[in-house]
C-alpha positions as CSV (number, residue, x, y, z in Angstrom):
1,M,-3.6,7.9,16.6
2,V,-2.9,8.6,12.9
3,T,-1.6,12.1,12.9
4,G,0.2,12.4,9.6
5,M,-0.1,11.0,6.0
6,G,2.1,11.6,3.0
7,F,2.4,10.1,-0.4
8,C,4.5,9.8,-3.6
9,L,2.0,8.2,-6.0
10,P,1.0,8.6,-9.6
11,G,-1.1,11.7,-10.4
12,S,-2.9,13.2,-13.3
13,S,-0.4,16.0,-14.1
14,R,2.1,15.6,-11.2
15,P,2.6,13.1,-8.4
16,V,0.2,12.8,-5.5
17,F,1.9,14.1,-2.3
18,T,-0.6,15.2,0.2
19,A,-4.0,14.3,1.8
20,D,-5.7,16.8,-0.4
21,D,-3.9,15.5,-3.5
22,I,-5.0,11.9,-2.9
23,W,-8.6,13.0,-2.1
24,D,-8.8,15.0,-5.3
25,V,-8.0,11.8,-7.3
26,A,-9.8,9.2,-5.2
27,S,-13.0,11.2,-4.6
28,R,-13.7,11.5,-8.3
29,G,-12.6,7.9,-9.2
30,T,-9.9,9.3,-11.4
31,S,-7.5,6.8,-13.0
32,C,-4.0,8.0,-13.3
33,L,-2.8,5.1,-15.3
34,A,-0.9,5.9,-18.5
35,H,-1.3,3.6,-21.5
36,G,1.7,2.6,-23.6
37,D,2.0,-1.1,-24.5
38,V,0.4,-1.7,-21.1
39,Y,-1.5,0.4,-18.5
40,Y,0.9,1.5,-15.8
41,G,0.9,3.9,-12.9
42,A,4.2,5.9,-13.1
43,V,5.1,8.5,-10.4
44,D,7.3,10.7,-12.6
45,L,9.1,12.3,-9.6
46,S,11.5,14.8,-11.0
47,Q,14.9,15.6,-9.4
48,A,13.7,19.2,-8.8
49,M,10.7,17.8,-6.8
50,F,12.9,15.7,-4.7
51,D,15.5,18.4,-4.1
52,A,12.8,20.9,-3.1
53,R,11.9,18.6,-0.2
54,L,15.3,17.3,0.7
55,P,18.0,19.7,-0.4
56,D,20.5,18.9,2.3
57,I,21.2,15.2,1.9
58,P,24.9,14.6,1.3
59,P,25.5,13.6,-2.3
60,T,27.7,10.7,-1.1
61,F,24.5,9.0,-0.4
62,S,21.8,10.7,-2.5
63,R,23.5,10.1,-5.9
64,H,23.1,6.3,-5.2
65,Y,19.4,6.5,-4.4
66,T,17.0,4.3,-6.3
67,N,13.5,5.3,-7.0
68,A,12.4,3.3,-4.0
69,H,14.6,5.5,-1.8
70,R,13.3,8.7,-3.4
71,F,9.7,7.7,-3.2
72,G,10.0,6.6,0.4
73,L,11.8,9.7,1.5
74,V,9.4,12.0,-0.2
75,S,6.3,10.3,1.3
76,L,8.0,10.5,4.7
77,V,8.7,14.2,4.5
78,E,5.1,14.9,3.4
79,A,3.8,12.8,6.3
80,C,5.9,14.6,8.8
81,A,4.7,18.0,7.5
82,D,1.1,16.8,7.7
83,A,1.7,15.7,11.3
84,G,3.5,19.0,12.2
85,L,6.7,17.2,13.0
86,D,10.2,18.5,12.2
87,F,12.6,15.7,11.6
88,R,15.5,18.1,11.3
89,A,14.8,19.4,14.8
90,G,14.8,15.9,16.2
91,D,11.0,15.5,16.7
92,L,11.2,11.9,15.5
93,T,14.5,10.7,17.1
94,G,12.9,8.1,19.3
95,A,10.4,7.0,16.6
96,A,10.1,3.5,15.3
97,V,10.8,3.4,11.5
98,L,8.9,0.5,9.9
99,A,8.8,-0.2,6.2
100,G,6.8,-2.6,4.1
101,R,8.4,-3.9,0.9
102,G,7.0,-6.4,-1.5
103,G,9.1,-6.3,-4.7
104,V,12.8,-6.3,-5.4
105,D,12.9,-4.4,-8.7
106,S,14.9,-1.5,-7.4
107,N,17.4,-3.9,-5.7
108,V,18.4,-5.8,-8.8
109,E,20.6,-3.1,-10.4
110,P,22.7,-2.3,-7.3
111,Y,23.1,-6.1,-6.8
112,L,24.3,-6.7,-10.3
113,A,26.6,-3.7,-10.2
114,V,28.4,-5.2,-7.2
115,L,28.2,-8.8,-8.5
116,T,29.8,-8.0,-11.9
117,A,32.4,-5.5,-10.7
118,D,36.0,-6.7,-11.4
119,P,38.2,-6.1,-8.3
120,L,41.3,-6.2,-10.5
121,T,40.2,-3.3,-12.7
122,T,38.0,-1.3,-10.4
123,G,39.8,1.8,-8.9
124,P,39.6,2.8,-5.3
125,E,37.0,5.6,-5.8
126,E,34.8,3.5,-8.0
127,A,35.0,0.7,-5.5
128,M,33.8,3.0,-2.7
129,E,30.9,4.2,-4.9
130,L,29.9,0.6,-5.5
131,F,30.2,-0.2,-1.8
132,V,27.8,2.7,-0.8
133,R,25.4,1.9,-3.7
134,G,25.3,-1.7,-2.7
135,Q,24.9,-1.2,1.1
136,Q,22.0,1.3,0.5
137,G,20.2,-0.5,-2.3
138,L,20.7,-4.2,-2.7
139,T,18.5,-5.4,0.2
140,P,14.7,-5.0,0.9
141,S,15.7,-2.9,4.0
142,D,16.8,-0.2,1.6
143,V,14.0,2.3,2.4
144,S,14.0,1.9,6.2
145,L,17.8,2.3,6.2
146,V,17.7,5.8,4.6
147,Q,14.5,6.9,6.4
148,G,16.1,6.0,9.7
149,A,19.2,8.0,8.9
150,L,17.1,11.0,7.8
151,M,15.3,11.0,11.1
152,R,18.3,10.2,13.2
153,S,16.1,7.5,14.7
154,T,17.3,5.6,17.8
155,G,14.1,3.5,17.9
156,P,13.2,0.1,16.2
157,C,13.9,0.2,12.5
158,F,13.1,-2.8,10.3
159,T,11.3,-4.0,7.2
160,V,8.6,-6.6,6.7
161,S,8.0,-8.2,3.3
162,C,4.7,-10.0,2.7
163,G,3.7,-8.7,-0.7
164,C,0.7,-6.4,-0.9
165,A,0.0,-6.8,2.8
166,S,3.4,-5.5,3.9
167,S,2.6,-2.0,5.1
168,A,-0.7,-3.2,6.5
169,V,1.2,-5.7,8.7
170,Q,3.6,-3.0,9.7
171,L,0.7,-0.7,10.8
172,G,-0.3,-3.5,13.1
173,T,3.2,-3.8,14.4
174,A,3.4,-0.1,15.0
175,R,0.1,-0.2,16.9
176,Q,1.4,-3.0,19.1
177,L,4.7,-1.2,19.8
178,I,2.8,1.9,20.9
179,A,0.3,-0.1,23.0
180,D,3.1,-1.9,24.7
181,G,4.9,1.4,25.6
182,V,8.0,0.6,23.5
183,V,7.6,3.8,21.5
184,D,5.2,6.8,21.5
185,L,5.7,7.5,17.8
186,A,6.1,5.3,14.7
187,V,6.5,6.0,11.0
188,V,5.1,3.3,8.7
189,S,5.9,3.4,4.9
190,G,4.9,1.1,2.1
191,V,7.2,1.4,-1.0
192,D,7.3,-0.7,-4.2
193,L,8.2,-0.5,-7.8
194,F,6.8,-2.9,-10.3
195,G,9.3,-2.0,-13.0
196,L,7.7,-1.2,-16.3
197,D,10.4,-3.1,-18.2
198,V,9.7,-6.2,-16.2
199,I,5.9,-5.8,-16.7
200,L,6.4,-5.6,-20.5
201,N,8.5,-8.7,-20.6
202,V,6.1,-10.6,-18.4
203,Q,3.3,-9.7,-20.7
204,R,5.2,-11.1,-23.7
205,L,6.1,-14.3,-21.7
206,L,2.5,-14.8,-20.6
207,R,1.3,-14.7,-24.2
208,S,3.6,-17.6,-24.9
209,A,2.8,-19.5,-21.7
210,Q,-1.0,-19.5,-21.9
211,G,-1.1,-22.9,-23.7
212,A,1.2,-24.6,-21.3
213,Y,-0.7,-23.1,-18.3
214,E,-3.8,-25.0,-19.1
215,T,-2.0,-28.3,-18.5
216,V,-0.8,-27.3,-15.0
217,R,-3.7,-25.2,-13.7
218,V,-5.3,-26.6,-10.5
219,E,-8.4,-25.6,-8.5
220,G,-8.2,-22.1,-7.1
221,M,-6.1,-20.7,-10.0
222,P,-7.8,-18.5,-12.7
223,E,-8.6,-19.9,-16.2
224,L,-6.5,-17.3,-17.9
225,L,-3.1,-15.9,-17.0
226,P,-3.2,-12.2,-16.1
227,S,-2.9,-9.5,-18.7
228,F,-1.8,-5.9,-18.3
229,D,-2.9,-4.4,-21.7
230,R,-6.5,-3.7,-20.7
231,L,-7.8,-1.3,-18.1
232,M,-8.3,-2.7,-14.6
233,R,-11.9,-2.6,-13.4
234,P,-12.4,-3.8,-9.8
235,Y,-15.9,-5.1,-9.1
236,D,-17.0,-4.5,-12.7
237,R,-18.6,-7.2,-14.9
238,R,-15.8,-6.6,-17.4
239,A,-13.0,-7.1,-14.9
240,D,-10.3,-9.4,-16.4
241,C,-6.9,-7.9,-15.7
242,V,-4.6,-6.1,-13.3
243,N,-2.5,-2.9,-14.0
244,H,0.6,-2.3,-11.9
245,G,2.1,0.9,-10.6
246,E,4.8,2.3,-8.3
247,G,5.1,4.7,-5.4
248,A,5.1,5.1,-1.7
249,A,2.7,6.0,1.2
250,T,3.7,6.9,4.8
251,L,1.6,7.2,7.9
252,V,2.6,8.7,11.3
253,L,1.2,6.9,14.3
254,E,1.3,8.3,17.9
255,S,0.1,7.3,21.3
256,R,-2.9,9.5,22.4
257,R,-0.8,10.9,25.2
258,H,2.0,12.0,22.9
259,A,-0.4,13.4,20.3
260,E,-2.4,15.4,22.8
261,A,0.7,16.7,24.6
262,R,1.9,18.4,21.4
263,G,-1.6,19.5,20.3
264,A,-1.6,17.3,17.2
265,R,-4.8,17.0,15.1
266,P,-5.4,13.3,14.5
267,H,-7.0,11.9,11.3
268,G,-8.3,8.9,13.2
269,R,-7.2,5.8,15.0
270,I,-6.0,2.3,14.3
271,L,-8.0,0.2,16.7
272,A,-7.3,-3.5,15.9
273,N,-5.7,-5.8,13.3
274,A,-5.6,-9.4,12.4
275,M,-4.0,-11.6,9.8
276,T,-4.8,-15.1,8.4
277,R,-3.8,-17.3,5.5
278,D,-5.9,-19.6,3.3
279,G,-3.8,-22.6,4.2
280,L,-3.4,-23.8,0.6
281,V,-0.4,-25.8,-0.5
282,N,-0.4,-23.9,-3.8
283,P,1.8,-20.7,-3.3
284,L,0.1,-18.9,-6.2
285,A,-3.6,-19.5,-5.4
286,S,-6.3,-18.1,-3.2
287,D,-9.3,-19.8,-1.6
288,D,-12.3,-18.1,-3.2
289,S,-14.7,-19.3,-0.4
290,G,-13.8,-16.2,1.6
291,D,-13.4,-18.2,4.8
292,A,-9.9,-16.8,5.6
293,L,-11.0,-13.2,5.1
294,A,-14.1,-13.6,7.1
295,D,-12.1,-15.2,9.9
296,A,-9.6,-12.3,9.8
297,V,-12.5,-9.8,10.2
298,R,-13.9,-11.7,13.1
299,R,-10.5,-11.9,14.8
300,C,-10.0,-8.2,14.2
301,L,-13.3,-7.2,15.7
302,G,-13.1,-9.7,18.6
303,D,-15.7,-9.2,21.4
304,R,-15.3,-5.4,21.5
305,W,-16.8,-4.4,18.2
306,D,-19.7,-5.6,16.2
307,L,-20.2,-5.7,12.4
308,S,-23.3,-3.5,12.8
309,Q,-20.9,-0.7,13.7
310,V,-19.0,-1.1,10.4
311,P,-20.9,0.2,7.3
312,Y,-17.9,0.5,5.1
313,I,-15.0,-1.8,4.0
314,H,-12.0,-0.6,2.0
315,G,-11.4,-3.5,-0.3
316,G,-8.2,-4.7,-1.8
317,S,-9.5,-5.7,-5.2
318,D,-7.0,-5.1,-8.0
319,G,-9.3,-6.2,-10.8
320,D,-8.6,-9.9,-10.3
321,V,-11.9,-11.8,-10.4
322,V,-10.5,-14.3,-7.8
323,V,-10.0,-11.4,-5.4
324,T,-13.6,-10.2,-6.0
325,A,-14.9,-13.7,-5.5
326,F,-13.4,-14.2,-2.1
327,E,-14.2,-10.7,-1.0
328,A,-17.9,-11.2,-2.0
329,N,-18.1,-14.6,-0.3
330,A,-16.6,-13.2,2.9
331,V,-19.1,-10.3,2.9
332,R,-22.0,-12.8,2.4
333,Q,-20.7,-14.8,5.4
334,L,-20.3,-11.7,7.6
335,Y,-23.2,-9.5,6.6
336,G,-25.6,-11.8,4.8
337,P,-26.6,-11.8,1.1
338,D,-28.7,-8.7,1.1
339,S,-26.7,-6.2,3.3
340,D,-26.3,-2.5,2.6
341,V,-22.6,-2.5,3.4
342,V,-20.5,-0.4,1.1
343,M,-17.1,-1.7,-0.2
344,T,-14.9,0.2,-2.6
345,S,-11.4,0.0,-4.0
346,Q,-9.2,2.8,-5.4
347,E,-6.5,0.5,-6.8
348,A,-7.3,1.6,-10.3
349,C,-6.5,5.3,-9.4
350,F,-2.8,4.5,-9.1
351,G,-2.3,1.0,-10.3
352,H,-1.7,-2.1,-8.1
353,N,1.5,-0.9,-6.3
354,G,2.0,-3.7,-3.8
355,A,3.3,-2.6,-0.4
356,P,1.9,0.9,-0.3
357,S,-1.6,-0.4,-0.5
358,G,-2.0,-0.9,3.2
359,C,-1.1,2.6,4.1
360,V,-3.2,4.0,1.2
361,G,-6.2,2.0,2.3
362,V,-6.0,3.3,5.9
363,A,-5.4,6.8,4.8
364,L,-8.3,6.9,2.4
365,S,-10.7,5.3,4.9
366,L,-9.8,7.9,7.5
367,L,-10.2,10.8,5.0
368,M,-13.6,9.4,4.0
369,M,-14.6,9.5,7.7
370,E,-13.3,13.0,8.1
371,R,-15.2,14.3,5.0
372,G,-18.3,12.2,5.3
373,Q,-18.0,10.8,1.8
374,I,-17.3,7.4,0.3
375,C,-15.0,7.4,-2.7
376,P,-16.2,5.4,-5.7
377,T,-14.5,2.3,-7.0
378,A,-12.2,3.7,-9.8
379,N,-13.1,2.3,-13.3
380,C,-16.2,0.4,-12.0
381,E,-19.0,1.5,-14.3
382,Q,-21.0,-1.7,-14.6
383,P,-21.0,-3.6,-11.3
384,A,-20.6,-7.4,-11.5
385,D,-23.8,-9.4,-11.0
386,G,-24.5,-10.7,-7.6
387,L,-22.2,-8.5,-5.5
388,P,-23.4,-8.6,-1.9
389,F,-22.1,-5.1,-1.3
390,D,-22.4,-1.7,-3.0
391,P,-19.2,-0.8,-4.9
392,V,-20.2,2.8,-5.5
393,A,-19.9,2.7,-9.3
394,G,-19.2,5.8,-11.3
395,T,-17.1,8.9,-10.6
396,S,-18.9,10.6,-7.8
397,S,-18.5,10.2,-4.0
398,R,-21.4,9.3,-1.9
399,P,-22.3,10.8,1.5
400,L,-22.0,8.5,4.5
401,D,-21.6,9.4,8.2
402,F,-19.6,6.6,9.9
403,D,-17.0,6.2,12.7
404,Y,-15.6,2.7,11.9
405,A,-14.2,1.0,8.8
406,L,-12.4,-2.2,7.9
407,T,-9.4,-2.1,5.4
408,C,-8.3,-5.3,3.7
409,N,-5.0,-6.2,2.0
410,Y,-3.9,-9.5,0.5
411,Q,-0.7,-11.2,-0.5
412,I,-0.4,-13.6,-3.3
413,G,-0.6,-17.1,-1.8
414,G,-3.6,-16.3,0.4
415,V,-2.4,-14.0,3.2
416,K,-5.3,-11.8,4.4
417,S,-4.6,-8.6,6.5
418,V,-7.5,-6.7,8.1
419,I,-7.3,-3.4,10.1
420,L,-10.1,-1.8,12.0
421,V,-9.9,2.0,11.8
422,G,-12.0,4.6,13.6
423,S,-12.6,8.3,13.9
424,P,-10.5,10.2,16.5
425,D,-13.1,9.7,19.2
426,A,-14.0,6.1,18.3
427,L,-13.7,3.7,21.3
């Protein structure tokens, strides 16, 4: 059962923290991307916002937090509040703490600080500060490390890194740990930073690299290198770029027995999950046939559920036409060319933020079920020709009564992660 959700994502005037916050943005197809030299989704979490939620963390640790730490801790606190769990009272001591991390932007600075420090000229106090900073921040396990400490967790605590599928894979891990009786409670977070300074420099490099790219491009790779200086438009006929962002999303998962014993109000259920890969030798390409995604959906549903029960798919399109191609081809294989299935993406609300996308997709799908509304695809105004699904273009939600949905996430290089979610009473 999913009993709590919390966020630390870009917002219109302040960060998105709660279920109501994310619904306010996603249900209207609002794009929270700011435009400078490129479009980017920045969280803009102030120190006052952080301190209001976590005023009692010892400064020995907190002064060395990166934004990944801060975002992950804030989304955790919000998810616990939504679930009615008090981490200070020990409600999550036995919980599994599972993090998904795709990027390493926030790890570079602590790593370099330790690497370049001169032991001969570094005093004892400064050396200790560097030690704490390095131990907390220079590995991808950074977020799970500080989350586990905050919760005083004695349960499993580890990080998975498989790009934009990271938190989706961890949701499957949490489901299995609960089903096997290892834990009754799990907290799953996706956290990433695609640093704006890196994005800007990549943009400059890509402009120089485009000519050389033509000589090495192989089948499965796009004709043009990506650009970040135009607005991302998933499923739109003008889609030609990706915009990045930063942030965190956390979900609380419980066994039904544990949730009912404490009177928790669930948002819904995670029923099944599956993961496949395209099997390509090229580590940067995806098979646009849709075969791997269709296979993952079939594995996820198994013999227990049927596609006729699933009228909605939460897509993972980030505006990349290759992603739209394999999603469209997968839907044709699964539902046929003239189905009435609905498939939307809210990536353009917050920017393509990597690891959080799995938790965000599940959270939004469950909120749509709860509220009987399908959120539109942000920035999709002119749907691409030949789509075998309805992307819900525009800025208005659409009524739909449904109890099952599929959520999809993809890693560069072809990994496809699919999760089946259901209403609280779905079987």
